[in-house]
mmCIF file as gemmi writes it, N, C-alpha and C atoms, coordinates in Angstrom:
data_model
loop_
_atom_site.group_PDB
_atom_site.id
_atom_site.type_symbol
_atom_site.label_atom_id
_atom_site.label_alt_id
_atom_site.label_comp_id
_atom_site.label_asym_id
_atom_site.label_entity_id
_atom_site.label_seq_id
_atom_site.pdbx_PDB_ins_code
_atom_site.Cartn_x
_atom_site.Cartn_y
_atom_site.Cartn_z
_atom_site.occupancy
_atom_site.B_iso_or_equiv
_atom_site.pdbx_formal_charge
_atom_site.auth_seq_id
_atom_site.auth_asym_id
_atom_site.pdbx_PDB_model_num
ATOM 1 N N . MET Axp A 1 ? 132.056 145.541 130.935 1 0 ? 1 A 1
ATOM 2 C CA . MET Axp A 1 ? 131.24 146.112 131.976 1 0 ? 1 A 1
ATOM 3 C C . MET Axp A 1 ? 130.365 147.221 131.38 1 0 ? 1 A 1
ATOM 4 N N . PRO Axp A 2 ? 129.191 147.415 131.929 1 0 ? 2 A 1
ATOM 5 C CA . PRO Axp A 2 ? 128.311 148.474 131.431 1 0 ? 2 A 1
ATOM 6 C C . PRO Axp A 2 ? 128.938 149.858 131.634 1 0 ? 2 A 1
ATOM 7 N N . PRO Axp A 3 ? 128.578 150.825 130.807 1 0 ? 3 A 1
ATOM 8 C CA . PRO Axp A 3 ? 129.151 152.169 130.915 1 0 ? 3 A 1
ATOM 9 C C . PRO Axp A 3 ? 128.889 152.849 132.262 1 0 ? 3 A 1
ATOM 10 N N . ASP Axp A 4 ? 127.837 152.45 132.961 1 0 ? 4 A 1
ATOM 11 C CA . ASP Axp A 4 ? 127.52 153.103 134.235 1 0 ? 4 A 1
ATOM 12 C C . ASP Axp A 4 ? 128.173 152.406 135.432 1 0 ? 4 A 1
ATOM 13 N N . THR Axp A 5 ? 129.123 151.509 135.175 1 0 ? 5 A 1
ATOM 14 C CA . THR Axp A 5 ? 129.839 150.823 136.245 1 0 ? 5 A 1
ATOM 15 C C . THR Axp A 5 ? 130.732 151.82 136.97 1 0 ? 5 A 1
ATOM 16 N N . SER Axp A 6 ? 130.67 151.813 138.303 1 0 ? 6 A 1
ATOM 17 C CA . SER Axp A 6 ? 131.519 152.72 139.068 1 0 ? 6 A 1
ATOM 18 C C . SER Axp A 6 ? 132.952 152.195 139.096 1 0 ? 6 A 1
ATOM 19 N N . VAL Axp A 7 ? 133.887 153.081 139.426 1 0 ? 7 A 1
ATOM 20 C CA . VAL Axp A 7 ? 135.287 152.67 139.528 1 0 ? 7 A 1
ATOM 21 C C . VAL Axp A 7 ? 135.422 151.574 140.576 1 0 ? 7 A 1
ATOM 22 N N . LEU Axp A 8 ? 134.77 151.738 141.716 1 0 ? 8 A 1
ATOM 23 C CA . LEU Axp A 8 ? 134.864 150.74 142.779 1 0 ? 8 A 1
ATOM 24 C C . LEU Axp A 8 ? 134.324 149.386 142.315 1 0 ? 8 A 1
ATOM 25 N N . GLU Axp A 9 ? 133.216 149.379 141.597 1 0 ? 9 A 1
ATOM 26 C CA . GLU Axp A 9 ? 132.671 148.123 141.078 1 0 ? 9 A 1
ATOM 27 C C . GLU Axp A 9 ? 133.642 147.467 140.102 1 0 ? 9 A 1
ATOM 28 N N . ALA Axp A 10 ? 134.252 148.268 139.249 1 0 ? 10 A 1
ATOM 29 C CA . ALA Axp A 10 ? 135.216 147.728 138.29 1 0 ? 10 A 1
ATOM 30 C C . ALA Axp A 10 ? 136.444 147.172 139 1 0 ? 10 A 1
ATOM 31 N N . VAL Axp A 11 ? 136.945 147.9 139.991 1 0 ? 11 A 1
ATOM 32 C CA . VAL Axp A 11 ? 138.106 147.429 140.762 1 0 ? 11 A 1
ATOM 33 C C . VAL Axp A 11 ? 137.784 146.115 141.45 1 0 ? 11 A 1
ATOM 34 N N . GLU Axp A 12 ? 136.613 146.029 142.066 1 0 ? 12 A 1
ATOM 35 C CA . GLU Axp A 12 ? 136.221 144.791 142.739 1 0 ? 12 A 1
ATOM 36 C C . GLU Axp A 12 ? 136.146 143.631 141.76 1 0 ? 12 A 1
ATOM 37 N N . ALA Axp A 13 ? 135.622 143.855 140.571 1 0 ? 13 A 1
ATOM 38 C CA . ALA Axp A 13 ? 135.529 142.791 139.57 1 0 ? 13 A 1
ATOM 39 C C . ALA Axp A 13 ? 136.908 142.325 139.133 1 0 ? 13 A 1
ATOM 40 N N . VAL Axp A 14 ? 137.815 143.264 138.927 1 0 ? 14 A 1
ATOM 41 C CA . VAL Axp A 14 ? 139.183 142.915 138.517 1 0 ? 14 A 1
ATOM 42 C C . VAL Axp A 14 ? 139.882 142.148 139.632 1 0 ? 14 A 1
ATOM 43 N N . GLU Axp A 15 ? 139.713 142.592 140.88 1 0 ? 15 A 1
ATOM 44 C CA . GLU Axp A 15 ? 140.333 141.888 142.009 1 0 ? 15 A 1
ATOM 45 C C . GLU Axp A 15 ? 139.757 140.486 142.181 1 0 ? 15 A 1
ATOM 46 N N . GLU Axp A 16 ? 138.451 140.341 141.967 1 0 ? 16 A 1
ATOM 47 C CA . GLU Axp A 16 ? 137.826 139.02 142.046 1 0 ? 16 A 1
ATOM 48 C C . GLU Axp A 16 ? 138.387 138.088 140.979 1 0 ? 16 A 1
ATOM 49 N N . ALA Axp A 17 ? 138.833 138.659 139.866 1 0 ? 17 A 1
ATOM 50 C CA . ALA Axp A 17 ? 139.432 137.866 138.79 1 0 ? 17 A 1
ATOM 51 C C . ALA Axp A 17 ? 140.888 137.515 139.094 1 0 ? 17 A 1
ATOM 52 N N . GLY Axp A 18 ? 141.416 138.064 140.207 1 0 ? 18 A 1
ATOM 53 C CA . GLY Axp A 18 ? 142.75 137.682 140.634 1 0 ? 18 A 1
ATOM 54 C C . GLY Axp A 18 ? 143.844 138.705 140.424 1 0 ? 18 A 1
ATOM 55 N N . ALA Axp A 19 ? 143.506 139.885 139.922 1 0 ? 19 A 1
ATOM 56 C CA . ALA Axp A 19 ? 144.521 140.918 139.69 1 0 ? 19 A 1
ATOM 57 C C . ALA Axp A 19 ? 144.473 141.957 140.806 1 0 ? 19 A 1
ATOM 58 N N . LYS Axp A 20 ? 145.607 142.54 141.113 1 0 ? 20 A 1
ATOM 59 C CA . LYS Axp A 20 ? 145.694 143.595 142.114 1 0 ? 20 A 1
ATOM 60 C C . LYS Axp A 20 ? 145.644 144.944 141.409 1 0 ? 20 A 1
ATOM 61 N N . VAL Axp A 21 ? 144.797 145.832 141.887 1 0 ? 21 A 1
ATOM 62 C CA . VAL Axp A 21 ? 144.659 147.158 141.303 1 0 ? 21 A 1
ATOM 63 C C . VAL Axp A 21 ? 145.047 148.189 142.356 1 0 ? 21 A 1
ATOM 64 N N . PRO Axp A 22 ? 146.146 148.931 142.108 1 0 ? 22 A 1
ATOM 65 C CA . PRO Axp A 22 ? 146.529 149.958 143.087 1 0 ? 22 A 1
ATOM 66 C C . PRO Axp A 22 ? 145.561 151.138 143.033 1 0 ? 22 A 1
ATOM 67 N N . THR Axp A 23 ? 144.827 151.345 144.091 1 0 ? 23 A 1
ATOM 68 C CA . THR Axp A 23 ? 143.842 152.417 144.157 1 0 ? 23 A 1
ATOM 69 C C . THR Axp A 23 ? 143.5 152.71 145.606 1 0 ? 23 A 1
ATOM 70 N N . SER Axp A 24 ? 142.897 153.84 145.835 1 0 ? 24 A 1
ATOM 71 C CA . SER Axp A 24 ? 142.471 154.223 147.169 1 0 ? 24 A 1
ATOM 72 C C . SER Axp A 24 ? 140.942 154.273 147.26 1 0 ? 24 A 1
ATOM 73 N N . CYS Axp A 25 ? 140.254 153.558 146.399 1 0 ? 25 A 1
ATOM 74 C CA . CYS Axp A 25 ? 138.795 153.633 146.32 1 0 ? 25 A 1
ATOM 75 C C . CYS Axp A 25 ? 138.09 153.294 147.633 1 0 ? 25 A 1
ATOM 76 N N . ARG Axp A 26 ? 138.589 152.354 148.342 1 0 ? 26 A 1
ATOM 77 C CA . ARG Axp A 26 ? 137.911 151.948 149.558 1 0 ? 26 A 1
ATOM 78 C C . ARG Axp A 26 ? 137.983 153.016 150.647 1 0 ? 26 A 1
ATOM 79 N N . GLY Axp A 27 ? 138.84 154.008 150.475 1 0 ? 27 A 1
ATOM 80 C CA . GLY Axp A 27 ? 138.926 155.114 151.421 1 0 ? 27 A 1
ATOM 81 C C . GLY Axp A 27 ? 137.928 156.217 151.128 1 0 ? 27 A 1
ATOM 82 N N . GLY Axp A 28 ? 137.153 156.076 150.076 1 0 ? 28 A 1
ATOM 83 C CA . GLY Axp A 28 ? 136.121 157.045 149.748 1 0 ? 28 A 1
ATOM 84 C C . GLY Axp A 28 ? 136.448 157.922 148.554 1 0 ? 28 A 1
ATOM 85 N N . ILE Axp A 29 ? 137.714 158.005 148.193 1 0 ? 29 A 1
ATOM 86 C CA . ILE Axp A 29 ? 138.121 158.771 147.02 1 0 ? 29 A 1
ATOM 87 C C . ILE Axp A 29 ? 138.922 157.845 146.125 1 0 ? 29 A 1
ATOM 88 N N . CYS Axp A 30 ? 138.461 157.665 144.9 1 0 ? 30 A 1
ATOM 89 C CA . CYS Axp A 30 ? 139.155 156.775 143.978 1 0 ? 30 A 1
ATOM 90 C C . CYS Axp A 30 ? 140.18 157.554 143.167 1 0 ? 30 A 1
ATOM 91 N N . GLU Axp A 31 ? 141.404 157.078 143.184 1 0 ? 31 A 1
ATOM 92 C CA . GLU Axp A 31 ? 142.44 157.664 142.341 1 0 ? 31 A 1
ATOM 93 C C . GLU Axp A 31 ? 143.226 156.53 141.72 1 0 ? 31 A 1
ATOM 94 N N . THR Axp A 32 ? 143.235 156.499 140.42 1 0 ? 32 A 1
ATOM 95 C CA . THR Axp A 32 ? 143.965 155.49 139.682 1 0 ? 32 A 1
ATOM 96 C C . THR Axp A 32 ? 144.304 156.059 138.311 1 0 ? 32 A 1
ATOM 97 N N . ASP Axp A 33 ? 145.214 155.452 137.613 1 0 ? 33 A 1
ATOM 98 C CA . ASP Axp A 33 ? 145.597 155.93 136.288 1 0 ? 33 A 1
ATOM 99 C C . ASP Axp A 33 ? 144.478 155.706 135.281 1 0 ? 33 A 1
ATOM 100 N N . VAL Axp A 34 ? 144.358 156.604 134.324 1 0 ? 34 A 1
ATOM 101 C CA . VAL Axp A 34 ? 143.377 156.493 133.247 1 0 ? 34 A 1
ATOM 102 C C . VAL Axp A 34 ? 144.083 155.935 132.02 1 0 ? 34 A 1
ATOM 103 N N . LEU Axp A 35 ? 143.631 154.797 131.553 1 0 ? 35 A 1
ATOM 104 C CA . LEU Axp A 35 ? 144.236 154.179 130.38 1 0 ? 35 A 1
ATOM 105 C C . LEU Axp A 35 ? 143.473 154.498 129.1 1 0 ? 35 A 1
ATOM 106 N N . ASP Axp A 36 ? 142.155 154.658 129.227 1 0 ? 36 A 1
ATOM 107 C CA . ASP Axp A 36 ? 141.336 154.867 128.046 1 0 ? 36 A 1
ATOM 108 C C . ASP Axp A 36 ? 139.992 155.435 128.479 1 0 ? 36 A 1
ATOM 109 N N . GLY Axp A 37 ? 139.355 156.168 127.615 1 0 ? 37 A 1
ATOM 110 C CA . GLY Axp A 37 ? 138.008 156.654 127.869 1 0 ? 37 A 1
ATOM 111 C C . GLY Axp A 37 ? 137.987 158.016 128.527 1 0 ? 37 A 1
ATOM 112 N N . ILE Axp A 38 ? 136.785 158.448 128.853 1 0 ? 38 A 1
ATOM 113 C CA . ILE Axp A 38 ? 136.55 159.756 129.45 1 0 ? 38 A 1
ATOM 114 C C . ILE Axp A 38 ? 136.155 159.552 130.908 1 0 ? 38 A 1
ATOM 115 N N . VAL Axp A 39 ? 136.764 160.293 131.797 1 0 ? 39 A 1
ATOM 116 C CA . VAL Axp A 39 ? 136.479 160.181 133.226 1 0 ? 39 A 1
ATOM 117 C C . VAL Axp A 39 ? 135.309 161.084 133.583 1 0 ? 39 A 1
ATOM 118 N N . ASP Axp A 40 ? 134.352 160.533 134.32 1 0 ? 40 A 1
ATOM 119 C CA . ASP Axp A 40 ? 133.222 161.305 134.827 1 0 ? 40 A 1
ATOM 120 C C . ASP Axp A 40 ? 133.591 161.716 136.251 1 0 ? 40 A 1
ATOM 121 N N . HIS Axp A 41 ? 134.253 162.862 136.385 1 0 ? 41 A 1
ATOM 122 C CA . HIS Axp A 41 ? 134.7 163.319 137.7 1 0 ? 41 A 1
ATOM 123 C C . HIS Axp A 41 ? 133.513 163.751 138.545 1 0 ? 41 A 1
ATOM 124 N N . ARG Axp A 42 ? 133.459 163.223 139.739 1 0 ? 42 A 1
ATOM 125 C CA . ARG Axp A 42 ? 132.429 163.623 140.698 1 0 ? 42 A 1
ATOM 126 C C . ARG Axp A 42 ? 133.094 163.955 142.022 1 0 ? 42 A 1
ATOM 127 N N . ASP Axp A 43 ? 134.253 164.565 141.925 1 0 ? 43 A 1
ATOM 128 C CA . ASP Axp A 43 ? 135.029 164.838 143.126 1 0 ? 43 A 1
ATOM 129 C C . ASP Axp A 43 ? 135.177 166.326 143.362 1 0 ? 43 A 1
ATOM 130 N N . SER Axp A 44 ? 135.637 166.647 144.55 1 0 ? 44 A 1
ATOM 131 C CA . SER Axp A 44 ? 135.967 168.034 144.894 1 0 ? 44 A 1
ATOM 132 C C . SER Axp A 44 ? 137.449 168.121 145.253 1 0 ? 44 A 1
ATOM 133 N N . VAL Axp A 45 ? 138.22 167.12 144.82 1 0 ? 45 A 1
ATOM 134 C CA . VAL Axp A 45 ? 139.638 167.051 145.143 1 0 ? 45 A 1
ATOM 135 C C . VAL Axp A 45 ? 140.473 167.703 144.047 1 0 ? 45 A 1
ATOM 136 N N . LEU Axp A 46 ? 140.21 167.337 142.791 1 0 ? 46 A 1
ATOM 137 C CA . LEU Axp A 46 ? 140.979 167.876 141.674 1 0 ? 46 A 1
ATOM 138 C C . LEU Axp A 46 ? 140.454 169.247 141.274 1 0 ? 46 A 1
ATOM 139 N N . THR Axp A 47 ? 141.342 170.082 140.765 1 0 ? 47 A 1
ATOM 140 C CA . THR Axp A 47 ? 140.911 171.37 140.228 1 0 ? 47 A 1
ATOM 141 C C . THR Axp A 47 ? 140.174 171.12 138.916 1 0 ? 47 A 1
ATOM 142 N N . SER Axp A 48 ? 139.465 172.128 138.437 1 0 ? 48 A 1
ATOM 143 C CA . SER Axp A 48 ? 138.763 171.963 137.16 1 0 ? 48 A 1
ATOM 144 C C . SER Axp A 48 ? 139.755 171.723 136.027 1 0 ? 48 A 1
ATOM 145 N N . GLY Axp A 49 ? 140.946 172.314 136.099 1 0 ? 49 A 1
ATOM 146 C CA . GLY Axp A 49 ? 141.984 172.075 135.092 1 0 ? 49 A 1
ATOM 147 C C . GLY Axp A 49 ? 142.475 170.644 135.116 1 0 ? 49 A 1
ATOM 148 N N . GLU Axp A 50 ? 142.657 170.087 136.322 1 0 ? 50 A 1
ATOM 149 C CA . GLU Axp A 50 ? 143.088 168.687 136.437 1 0 ? 50 A 1
ATOM 150 C C . GLU Axp A 50 ? 142.002 167.749 135.917 1 0 ? 50 A 1
ATOM 151 N N . GLN Axp A 51 ? 140.76 168.062 136.204 1 0 ? 51 A 1
ATOM 152 C CA . GLN Axp A 51 ? 139.652 167.243 135.703 1 0 ? 51 A 1
ATOM 153 C C . GLN Axp A 51 ? 139.602 167.292 134.184 1 0 ? 51 A 1
ATOM 154 N N . ALA Axp A 52 ? 139.786 168.468 133.618 1 0 ? 52 A 1
ATOM 155 C CA . ALA Axp A 52 ? 139.746 168.621 132.158 1 0 ? 52 A 1
ATOM 156 C C . ALA Axp A 52 ? 140.911 167.914 131.471 1 0 ? 52 A 1
ATOM 157 N N . ALA Axp A 53 ? 142.04 167.785 132.173 1 0 ? 53 A 1
ATOM 158 C CA . ALA Axp A 53 ? 143.221 167.133 131.581 1 0 ? 53 A 1
ATOM 159 C C . ALA Axp A 53 ? 142.992 165.647 131.37 1 0 ? 53 A 1
ATOM 160 N N . GLN Axp A 54 ? 142.03 165.041 132.093 1 0 ? 54 A 1
ATOM 161 C CA . GLN Axp A 54 ? 141.683 163.622 131.929 1 0 ? 54 A 1
ATOM 162 C C . GLN Axp A 54 ? 142.872 162.686 132.121 1 0 ? 54 A 1
ATOM 163 N N . THR Axp A 55 ? 143.78 163.018 133.013 1 0 ? 55 A 1
ATOM 164 C CA . THR Axp A 55 ? 144.939 162.161 133.233 1 0 ? 55 A 1
ATOM 165 C C . THR Axp A 55 ? 144.842 161.351 134.508 1 0 ? 55 A 1
ATOM 166 N N . ARG Axp A 56 ? 143.899 161.66 135.348 1 0 ? 56 A 1
ATOM 167 C CA . ARG Axp A 56 ? 143.677 160.876 136.568 1 0 ? 56 A 1
ATOM 168 C C . ARG Axp A 56 ? 142.296 161.108 137.111 1 0 ? 56 A 1
């Protein structure tokens, strides 16, 4: 997937391929585990320390 793919777009693609992805993206806030890469946080939910930790 291109680097500018949103989490929701990626989740939809994975689900279309037949896998279930536990996430709350459809509720407006996406929260899922980070396996690899750098997260581009655009939320007001996590603290700046939580965002910097790159764990979710």
